[in-house]
C-alpha positions in Angstrom: 73.3 127.8 108.6 70.7 125.1 107.9 71.2 121.6 106.4 68.5 119.5 104.7 69.2 115.8 104.8 67.1 113.9 102.2 66.6 110.3 103.3 68.3 111.1 106.5 66.8 108.2 108.4 67.8 105.6 105.8 70.2 102.8 106.2 73.2 104.8 104.9 72.2 108.4 105.5 71.3 107.9 109.2 75.1 107.8 109.7 75.4 111.1 107.9 72.7 112.5 110.2 74.6 111.2 113.3 77.8 112.7 112.1 76.3 116.1 111.4 74.9 116.1 114.9 78.2 115.2 116.5 80.6 117.3 114.4 78.9 120.1 112.5 78.0 123.6 113.6 74.8 123.8 111.6 72.2 125.7 113.5 69.5 123.4 112.3 69.6 119.9 110.7 66.4 118.8 109.1 65.8 115.2 108.3 63.5 114.9 105.3 62.2 111.4 104.9 59.0 109.6 103.7 59.3 107.4 106.9 58.6 110.0 109.5 58.4 107.5 112.3 61.9 106.2 111.6 63.2 109.8 111.4 61.6 110.7 114.7 63.0 107.6 116.3 66.5 108.5 115.0 66.5 112.1 116.3 65.2 110.9 119.6 68.1 108.5 119.8 70.6 111.2 118.9 69.1 113.7 121.3 70.3 116.9 119.6 67.9 119.8 119.7 69.0 121.1 116.4 67.5 118.1 114.7 64.0 118.4 113.1 61.9 116.1 111.0 59.7 116.8 107.9 57.9 114.4 105.6 59.4 114.3 102.2 58.2 113.0 98.8 61.2 112.4 96.5 58.8 112.2 93.5 57.5 115.7 94.1 59.8 117.9 92.0 57.8 121.1 92.5 57.9 120.4 96.3 61.7 120.4 96.1 61.8 123.7 94.3 59.7 125.2 97.2 61.6 123.5 99.9 65.3 123.7 99.0 65.7 127.6 99.1 65.1 127.5 102.8 68.5 125.7 103.3 72.2 126.4 102.9 73.1 122.8 101.9 71.0 120.0 100.5 72.5 116.6 101.5 71.1 113.9 99.3 71.1 110.4 100.8 68.3 109.0 98.6 68.8 106.0 96.3 70.8 106.8 93.1 67.7 107.0 90.9 67.0 110.4 92.5 70.5 111.9 91.9 69.8 113.8 88.8 66.4 115.2 89.8 67.8 116.5 93.2 70.8 118.0 91.5 68.6 119.7 88.9 66.3 121.2 91.6 69.3 122.5 93.5 70.8 124.2 90.4 67.4 125.6 89.4 67.0 127.3 92.8 70.7 128.0 93.3 71.3 126.0 96.5 74.5 124.1 97.2 74.3 120.3 97.6 75.9 116.9 97.2 75.0 113.2 96.9 76.4 109.7 97.2 76.7 108.7 93.6 76.5 110.3 90.2 75.0 110.1 86.7 76.7 111.6 83.6 73.7 114.0 83.0 74.4 115.7 86.3 77.6 117.2 84.9 75.7 118.7 82.0 74.2 121.1 84.7 77.7 122.5 85.4 77.5 125.7 83.3 74.1 126.6 84.8 75.5 126.0 88.3 78.5 128.2 87.6 76.2 131.0 86.6 74.4 130.6 89.9 77.8 130.8 91.7 77.0 127.5 93.5 78.4 124.0 94.0 76.9 120.6 93.7 79.2 117.6 94.2 77.9 114.1 93.0 79.5 111.0 94.5 80.7 111.8 98.0 80.6 108.4 99.7 83.3 105.7 100.0 83.5 104.7 96.3 82.9 107.1 94.7 84.1 109.7 97.2 87.1 108.7 99.3 88.6 106.9 96.3 88.4 110.1 94.2 90.2 112.0 96.9 92.9 109.3 97.1 93.5 109.9 93.4 93.6 113.7 93.9 96.2 113.2 96.6 98.3 111.2 94.1 98.0 114.1 91.6 99.7 116.2 94.3 102.5 113.7 94.7 103.2 113.0 91.0 104.2 115.3 88.2 102.0 113.2 85.8 99.5 110.4 86.4 99.1 107.6 83.8 97.1 104.8 85.4 94.5 104.5 88.1 93.1 101.2 89.4 90.5 101.4 92.2 89.5 98.4 94.3 86.7 98.1 96.9 85.3 95.4 99.2 81.8 96.3 100.3 81.2 93.9 103.2 77.5 94.2 104.0 74.5 91.9 103.7 72.8 91.6 100.3 69.7 93.6 101.1 70.1 96.0 104.1 67.8 98.5 102.2 65.9 98.4 98.9 68.3 100.8 97.2 71.4 98.7 98.2 69.8 95.5 96.9 69.1 97.4 93.6 72.8 98.4 93.5 74.0 94.8 93.9 71.6 93.5 91.2 72.7 96.3 88.9 76.3 95.4 89.2 75.7 91.8 88.2 73.2 92.4 85.4 75.0 91.6 82.1 72.3 93.5 80.1 72.9 96.9 81.9 73.7 99.5 79.3 76.6 100.8 81.5 78.4 97.4 80.9 79.3 98.8 77.4 81.6 101.4 79.0 83.2 99.9 82.1 86.8 101.0 82.1 88.8 103.7 80.2 92.1 102.8 78.5 94.1 104.4 75.6 91.4 107.0 74.8 88.4 104.8 74.7 85.9 102.9 76.8 85.9 99.1 77.1 83.0 96.8 77.7 83.2 93.9 80.2 80.6 91.4 81.5 80.1 90.9 85.2 82.7 88.8 87.0 85.5 89.6 84.5 89.0 91.0 85.1 89.5 89.0 88.2 92.3 90.2 90.5 93.3 89.3 94.1 93.6 92.4 96.3 94.6 92.7 100.0 92.4 95.0 102.0 92.6 95.8 105.7 92.7 93.0 108.3 89.0 92.7 108.8 88.5 91.9 105.1 91.8 90.4 104.0 92.5 89.2 100.5 89.5 89.1 98.2 88.9 88.5 94.5 87.6 91.7 92.8 86.0 92.2 89.3 85.4 95.0 86.9 82.3 97.1 87.7 81.0 100.2 85.9 81.6 102.9 88.5 81.5 106.7 88.7 85.2 107.2 89.3 86.1 105.6 85.9 84.0 108.3 84.2 85.0 111.4 86.1 88.8 110.8 86.6 89.9 110.9 82.9 88.1 114.3 82.6 89.6 115.7 85.8 93.1 114.4 84.9 93.5 114.4 81.1 97.0 112.6 81.2 95.3 109.4 82.4 95.5 106.7 79.8 93.7 104.2 82.1 91.0 104.4 84.8 89.3 101.3 86.1 87.3 100.1 89.1 87.0 96.6 90.4 85.0 95.5 93.5 83.4 92.7 95.5 80.9 91.9 98.2 81.3 89.3 100.9 82.0 85.8 99.5 78.5 84.4 100.1 77.0 87.3 98.2 79.4 86.9 95.3 78.7 83.1 95.1 74.9 83.7 95.0 75.0 86.5 92.5 77.4 84.6 90.3 75.0 81.6 90.3 72.0 83.7 89.5 73.8 85.5 86.7 75.1 82.3 85.1 71.5 80.9 85.2 70.3 83.9 83.3 68.1 85.1 86.2 69.7 88.6 86.5 68.3 89.7 83.1 65.2 91.3 81.6 64.2 87.9 80.1 60.4 87.6 80.8 59.3 85.2 83.5 55.7 84.2 83.9 54.2 83.6 87.3 50.5 82.6 86.9 48.9 85.3 84.8 51.7 87.8 85.5 54.7 88.4 83.3 57.7 90.4 84.5 61.5 90.5 84.0 63.5 87.7 85.6 65.6 90.2 87.6 62.4 91.7 89.1 61.3 88.3 90.3 64.7 87.8 91.9 64.6 91.2 93.5 61.2 90.4 95.1 62.4 87.0 96.4 65.6 88.4 97.8 64.1 91.6 99.4 62.8 89.7 102.5 64.7 86.5 102.4 66.6 85.7 105.7 69.7 85.0 103.7 69.7 88.6 102.4 69.9 90.0 105.9 72.8 87.8 107.1 76.4 88.9 107.2 79.3 87.8 109.5 81.5 90.9 108.9 80.5 94.5 108.4 83.3 96.5 106.9 84.4 98.6 103.9 87.8 98.3 102.3 89.4 100.6 99.7 92.6 100.3 97.8 93.7 102.7 95.1 96.9 102.3 92.9 98.1 105.2 90.8 101.1 104.9 88.5 102.8 108.0 87.0 106.0 110.1 86.8 107.9 112.2 89.3 111.2 113.8 88.7 111.9 111.6 85.7 111.2 108.3 87.4 108.3 105.9 87.3 106.4 106.1 90.6 103.5 104.1 92.1 101.3 105.6 94.8 99.1 103.2 96.8 96.3 104.2 99.2 94.6 101.9 101.7 91.7 102.7 104.0 91.1 101.2 107.4 88.5 101.8 110.2 87.5 100.4 113.6 86.0 96.9 113.6 82.3 96.2 114.0 82.8 95.4 117.6 83.8 99.1 118.2 81.6 100.7 115.5 78.3 99.1 116.3 77.9 96.1 114.0 76.4 97.1 110.6 77.5 100.7 111.2 81.1 99.6 110.5 79.9 99.5 106.9 77.5 102.4 106.7 79.8 104.9 108.4 82.3 104.6 105.6 79.6 105.9 103.2 77.7 108.3 105.4 80.6 110.1 107.1 82.2 111.4 103.8 78.8 112.8 102.8 78.6 114.7 106.1 82.2 116.0 105.8 81.5 117.2 102.3 78.4 119.1 103.5 80.4 120.8 106.2 83.2 121.8 103.8 80.7 123.2 101.4 78.9 125.1 104.2 82.2 126.7 105.3 83.4 127.5 101.8 86.3 125.1 102.1 86.1 124.0 98.5 88.2 124.2 95.4 85.6 125.1 92.7 82.1 125.9 91.7 79.6 124.3 89.4 78.8 120.6 89.3 82.1 118.9 90.1 83.2 115.4 91.2 84.9 115.2 94.6 88.5 115.3 93.2 87.8 118.8 91.8 85.7 120.1 94.7 87.5 119.4 98.0 91.0 119.9 99.4 92.7 116.7 100.3 94.3 117.8 103.6 91.1 118.8 105.3 89.1 115.9 103.8 91.5 113.2 105.1 92.0 115.0 108.4 88.3 114.9 109.0 88.0 111.3 108.1 90.8 110.4 110.5 89.1 112.4 113.3 86.2 109.9 112.9 88.4 106.8 112.7 88.7 106.3 108.9 92.4 106.3 108.2 94.0 106.5 104.8 97.5 105.1 104.5 99.8 106.3 101.7 102.8 104.4 100.2 104.9 106.0 97.5 107.4 103.7 95.7 109.8 104.5 92.8 109.4 101.6 90.3 112.0 102.6 87.7 113.6 105.2 85.5 111.8 106.5 82.5 113.3 105.7 79.1 
């Protein structure tokens, strides 16, 4: 079997490449990256003879159609703007694959993928990804699920990579179209501005209690389709306090918008000026704690009683997990696990499916634990149904 890892030397996906080398039985693992030098340095560091490097242009769709059929699984670790095009190319040539986030148009490819008897799974990271699987686990505990609230604390610096800076700015831009449909409740989508819906959530000890806020996120879209009894699905999240303070100030000043800003003879959106300033600023590279925290609360019914299931993730601290890797492993490892489950046919469906409909919970959580990412489950009866 052969795996193709797109962006496999990037900030996030290099942890996927490392995990595939350590845990998978792929006969060949090809790192496809525009930065060949970085990819070659990574595979030299890993030292696995199964690893190879090729130059890859993510803007060359025809090149994807020629390249993908040579592999059993395409592992997409590119920035989210490439999610749909990679998914489309995989479906067109009938090759299994997965990625780290998702866009609604990807799921429109489901019927064509079914006809090709293949599987593509969007959103197999930490959130989405691990969080989706937490909800699937709750569906196995409960007779009926009514409410899902997902919380994340992404403790990383502001700009470890261009794509991750883009993600942060996107989450704080009040003009983003996705802000019109942030959470699902009582059969309809509700809009919210950034920094709304504040709630204090306790994460694992490296992160502690943090204030989290509504964000438009993939899980809120896929879960009501996967579990039709849900009357509510929402995601709240945060970054480290110093990042939250800066983003809040920039947003309130109107700088994270498309309002035109003139610099000399050049005019561009304010948010693009901010992006350029932050991309190389020393502040954007600083972070005291690298970690990822997830909490999922699911309320529903079991045996005639109201029940609440709570799931919490924890992982080794940065001192054990190599500094910034303590953040990136939480995203890159699930992508690797998903690729291995697909390669071995240990999946629960075909087509274009979100994680909660594609993977078995037992194997997924067991593989996470084998790497050091532990998910704790608490099930509490909260009352009798009227």
